[in-house]
C-alpha positions in Angstrom: 0.0 0.0 0.0 1.3 3.5 -0.8 2.5 5.6 2.1 0.2 8.4 1.2 -2.8 6.1 1.3 -1.7 4.8 4.6 -1.4 8.3 6.0 -4.8 9.2 4.6 -6.4 6.2 6.3 -4.6 6.9 9.6 -5.7 10.6 9.6 -9.2 9.6 8.7 -9.4 7.1 11.6 -8.0 9.8 14.0 -10.6 12.3 12.8 -13.4 9.8 13.5 -12.3 9.3 17.0 -11.7 13.0 17.6 -15.1 13.8 19.2 -15.0 11.2 21.9 -11.3 11.9 22.5 -12.1 15.6 23.1 -15.0 14.6 25.4 -12.7 12.3 27.4 -9.9 14.9 27.7 -12.2 17.7 28.7 -13.5 15.6 31.6 -11.1 17.2 33.9 -10.8 20.7 32.3 -10.1 23.5 34.8 -10.4 27.2 34.7 -7.8 29.5 36.1 -7.3 33.2 36.0 -5.4 32.9 32.7 -7.9 30.7 31.0 -8.9 27.0 30.6 -6.4 24.2 30.7 -6.4 20.4 30.8 -4.1 19.0 33.5 -1.7 16.4 32.2 -2.4 13.3 34.3 -1.9 9.6 33.7 -5.5 9.4 32.5 -5.1 12.2 29.9 -1.8 10.6 28.7 -3.5 7.2 28.5 -6.3 8.6 26.4 -4.1 10.7 24.1 -1.7 7.9 23.4 -4.4 5.3 23.0 -6.1 7.6 20.4 -2.8 8.2 18.5 -1.4 4.7 18.6 -4.1 2.1 19.2 -7.4 3.5 17.9 -6.7 3.6 14.1 -5.6 0.0 14.1 -8.4 -1.2 16.4 -11.0 0.6 14.3 -9.7 -1.2 11.2 -9.6 -4.6 13.0 -13.1 -4.2 14.5 -14.7 -2.5 11.6 -17.9 -4.6 12.0 -18.6 -2.4 15.1 -19.1 0.5 12.8 -21.4 -1.2 10.3 -24.5 0.7 9.2 -26.3 -2.5 8.6 -26.8 -3.3 12.2 -30.0 -4.1 14.0 -32.8 -1.9 13.0 -34.6 0.0 15.7 -38.3 -0.6 15.7 -40.9 0.9 17.9 -43.7 -1.1 19.4 -46.3 0.9 17.4 -44.6 0.0 14.1 -44.3 -3.7 15.2 -48.0 -3.8 16.2 -49.1 -2.3 12.9 -47.0 -4.7 10.9 -48.4 -7.7 12.9 -52.0 -6.3 12.3 -51.4 -6.1 8.6 -49.9 -9.6 8.6 -52.9 -10.9 10.5 -55.3 -9.3 8.0 -53.5 -10.8 5.0 -53.3 -14.2 6.6 -57.1 -14.3 7.3 -58.2 -13.0 4.0 -60.1 -15.9 2.4 -63.2 -14.7 0.7 -61.7 -13.6 -2.6 -58.5 -13.0 -4.5 -56.1 -10.5 -2.9 -56.4 -7.5 -5.1 -56.6 -3.8 -4.6 -60.3 -3.9 -5.4 -61.0 -6.3 -2.6 -59.0 -4.6 0.0 -60.7 -2.6 2.7 -58.3 -0.1 4.0 -58.6 2.5 6.7 -57.6 5.8 5.0 -56.8 7.3 8.5 -54.5 4.5 9.5 -51.2 6.2 9.0 -52.3 9.7 10.0 -53.5 9.2 13.5 -51.3 9.6 16.5 -51.7 6.0 17.6 -50.3 4.5 14.4 -47.6 6.9 13.5 -44.1 5.9 14.6 -40.7 7.6 14.7 -38.7 4.6 13.5 -37.1 6.5 10.5 -36.1 9.4 12.7 -34.5 7.4 15.5 -32.4 5.0 13.4 -29.6 7.5 12.5 -29.5 8.6 16.2 -29.3 5.0 17.4 -26.5 4.3 14.9 -24.6 7.4 15.9 -24.8 6.5 19.6 -23.7 2.9 18.9 -20.6 4.2 17.0 -19.9 6.7 19.7 -20.0 4.1 22.4 -17.8 1.7 20.4 -15.3 4.5 19.9 -15.3 5.3 23.6 -14.6 1.7 24.5 -11.8 1.4 21.9 -10.1 4.5 23.1 -10.5 3.8 26.8 -9.4 0.2 26.6 -7.4 0.3 23.5 -3.9 -0.4 25.0 -5.3 -3.3 27.1 -6.9 -4.8 24.0 -3.7 -4.4 21.9 -1.7 -6.0 24.7 -4.2 -8.9 24.9 -4.1 -9.4 21.1 -0.3 -9.3 21.2 -0.2 -11.9 24.0 -2.5 -14.2 22.1 -0.4 -13.9 19.0 2.7 -14.6 20.9 1.2 -17.7 22.5 0.0 -19.0 19.2 3.5 -18.4 17.7 5.0 -20.3 20.6 2.7 -23.2 20.3 3.5 -23.5 16.5 7.3 -23.4 17.3 6.8 -26.1 19.9 4.7 -28.2 17.6 7.4 -28.1 14.8 10.0 -29.7 17.2 
């Protein structure tokens, strides 16, 4: 892979984790007479180095956490309406299923009891899931990288022992 492409991907991954990193770093922000400052502690160093070193690689490794094709959020109203329509179509026996034979309630989708907010809430749910995954990867990134390195080292050792 070209170096420029690698740098582009690295910077792109850093930019995606920037919001949660700023939230974590401003957790302990303090105001003095001269202005605001973030004290450099073990926690802030941990978060900053985790974001710089571990997060881009972990985001690439666990890209399934950031899939947009996750579980779809569905409200109880939408689910009840879908079950009602399925029940009507299952018990329709008197004549062929055509638009002429269908009796529909013209107010079904305009009353407050049948309208749902599924389409509005799905992007919010996806954003919150991605934010939570980023938070966990930045907070526990070095531990996860260490765990993966130990697992890789143990597997390498077992292969070396098995060859003897």
